[in-house]
Phi, psi and omega in degrees: 000148172287146182210185186274181181240115181301143181273340178279125189273135172212178179301321181286316185288332176296323177295320179294325183298335182284349181271148182272159180290344179273357180286111184290349181269353189266124178203113183294333179297316178297318178302314182292323179304320179296320178296315181294323183300327180295339177269351180239083187298337181269354184287136177249327187245164171267117188227139174237173182230137172246101181303144183277350175230155181295135175227153173298155186299320182294324178289319178298322182291341179298337179295333184291359170296333181243350183229172188268334176200167181230142175258117186221146180301144175287326177214165178241115178278137180269001182286154175293127185292343178273354183290144176266006183245148178250127183276105182298329181298317180295324181296314187286332182283338184061063182306134175060015174257323187306126175083352183293338180290348179269353183289325187222162172291156181303324181299329178291316178299315188282347184257324191229013180234129168248126183276140178255119181291150179309105184288333182302318182298317182286331174296319178294320177298320181295330182269001185245166174249097185303332180291336178257348181219074186294336180297319177301314181301316181296321180293318178298318178301318180296315178300312184298311182295321179297312182289325178293320177296321178294319177299319179294322178299322180278358182064033175295138180290333183200157170237150184248129180246154173288163180287150178283156172281156183302323184279346184238029179297319185296306178297326177299310182293327180294324175300315181295316183299319178294327188276337187305318183288349184254000189262011177058234181264004179277132180261166185243120175254142181232133178287137172215148171266161184306329181274009180254027182300321183294324176295317177300318182296321177296315179300314182300316181292314180298325180271015173056041175057037179298133179282357178271354180244126186220153178272148168246125186266118176265122182273125176276175179294321180252110179282158178305147182294320182273126179299329182296336179290330174268327181300323183296336179294335182285353170271356180261162182279058181297132180256351178183160175239126182267128178240119177277151179305326183297341179284340183274140178280179185299333178266014178066026174259168178249164176297161181302319183291318178294319181297319179298316180296319179296317179297324176297319182291329181298333180294341180253011180055038178280133182286159176245138175242119180265139179213171177105356179200154172244006179287116186298322180296317179296315179299318180296319178294322178295316180293320180300319178298316181294321176300317179294322179298317179291324181295342179282347178294140178295147178295157178298139176288171178300320179294317179296324176295323176294319185283334189308315179297344183257003179302122177059023179259121185280132176232145176284138177299150178293150173234075188295337177286324182273325185241146170274128181292149179269172185297322181296319179297314176303317184297320178300313180298319185291341180282349183296121185280348188253316189305310186283339171291321177295318177297318178301316179298319182294315180295320178301313180298319181294318179297317180298317180295318179297319180296321180292337181265356186232144176259358182284148176262001181291149178296147174278146182268121178244126177247123175260110182258129191077052189288339181058230179264013169103010182296325178287329175297315178298318180297321180292321178295317178298322178295322178295315179295317181298319183271349183059033178246117184291148179224157171245124189250138168242128177249112187248127175206148181269348184276110183296334180289321178293330182295334177302315179292319180298315179295325177297315179295323180298325180279343185245269189289341178255015188298332181263005180256157178271084183239127177246128180265130181237124176263099183191155166289131184303333182283344184251345187286136174254107188279156176285342178207168180262159187267144169279324180227130177248117185247135180210158172227071185254010185283146172252186183296339178252016181085286187265004190280001170246024170070031175302318180301316182292320180293312185286330173295321178291332182266356185298333179294346177281349189258136175299154173297127185085003179288171187250130173257131175238107009282163179256339172197161176205148185230137176265155182223154178222157169208147172299141185241133168254117175197097175298329179298312180296319180300315181292327177294317179297321181302330181293343179268355183290134177236155180293330181290322181226076186294338183268337190305315184298323183269001176243023179241139176276146181230139170274125185203138172274096185290122180252311178263086181178170179208150173284138183264358179201178176295152179275129187233155181293148176240284182235149174233137176236141185237140177223136357300144184285116182293343180276350184282124184241125178250122181241156178261136177210115182053039177078001181251145175278123174250119186261111179272091185287132182291160178278114181266016173285151183216156171213135178211158173243120183251118181274142178225145172251123184291129184271339181204139176304126185193191176247131177264120182256352181167199179238140176247135186240152181220179172215155167238146184221135170262114177286307176197125181052245183262013176274104186253153176221128190209146167247006173297130185307326184277340182236022189301136176284099189304131178093352182274138180224018182291335182231138165257163177298167177247144180238131173252106187286164169251136182296324178234119179301150182244130172278125181237147183255150177306129178092348180292150181259125178246140170249121175261118176267127186223130181241141165244111186252145182225133166229193188297328187243355186203164172234140178210158178253149170230148182209150175206164182233137177236120175273109185292333183280322182260344184084357182292137175229145173271162169295161173287122180276142175063041181303129180059021179067031186292336183245330188213126180211162177245118186279135177272000000 
């Protein structure tokens, strides 16, 4: 959750002070929860308590002996809660606030207290029409701003508000929007039930997607029938889930559906807030059940442990033609336990097929183009040994630093193999002979986004007629994406000098907080050897008529659940050889592989889409003499809404040839 910045300086808080309030990953309550958790060895979840009756702050804080934070009113109004009038005298006196800042050190306020704003005022606002009774609106505004300022003064990380009524979302959100700039490091949490997603979306839009405003999800006794109605909330910046005592059965367990939803939320480290009782034994039993529920989750796999630091972390796609990869990048790729086994299988199958078609005893020529530090060379050698079919290998790479490793291997582990190291761009090298098999690993997260088509078309002249390319084809895929987390991360890259650049750039990212809003569909397919490539002879010189790899398509999608579309998420499938497949498509994913994360194409302005609406995604792959770039836009066929074309003429993001 986003949170405040403690004013008391320590080694830890100084580090926190360096973070900006717009950083969606920064939250002192979560930081403190980790500290407290070290004192609670049996704790599995981050849990707070919202007492069901008013208590003094010091008494409420006594609960934190067993919990991580407490939600407590900032003030106690003495007015009758059924009254339609607001007592200005009570507002100005700050009932039960005076002197509370002297009860505890600032670090206590900022670490373990979430303030609850006067709910009576917002209930009255919900029952009123501010346009006809502006005085009520002004009084609520005064109460809210006064209590928010007090919370900020105490360095509270967050304040909790009741949910808005459907008819008064606009004045409610306008109050918040006005207040955001005045609340310092204190964030604003708002209660919502699962069926109030549209109200939350309105608040979010009116407040211009502020990262300081977040939803708290209150679970009712009867959850929505469609799982997608609750699933979409996990793409939102939920800061906690509220569980009332009434949801728990006599043995302090939850229904199967509630338990499943809670286990789903634990994967995102979402906090739980227990309410409905102040009985410490009851609260402890409720928490113990939740701790046990989380402990039942399977441990992260080795691949998930590798991916975890990259969850929702934006990375720029590689540009291997323009940049030489560093040793660390090579090392990450080489650790993949699945990819090179698939390549080995593909080369093995290809060698066996070639041998069955040939009566010659001569070694087959295998060229690894873009050899890097040699993992594909090793895979090809293993395939040769496995099939007992001899090969002659060429390892071609333009990176002079990678060649140091290749030459080392040639002198050591490849000393008895026929391996020739070539320092050249594959598109420029003139080989002494042609290849039976051309092996490469030039694919990006979208298949063609690291210029594999251009590279392999340029290298196709190295391959014998009828020779085998590994890979032989690859297809890109897209789906509309809901992820407020990704959107907020992209916003952190926006600059006044280039306000569009961040939202017109593609990012490689392991999306954790997000969901696809429709089925995943095909975009572009590339085949190698390219049947469109024509080589002609002219005056003894080879003239290579390279095909145009630019593309344009319109991909239709049907929205599966009312939500917000923040961009497009892309994947690829690849045929290495015959039925040897390699994929990051969720339905055909090569289990255990981690060399590629999906790619995201953001939208500058998120779009609200309704269940059943028809979207057309227009997608271009453009090529000119020096670069390749993508352009994208979305058209809602039902509403007529269209986005601008993103990255027009490659103004923000391009791949250099």
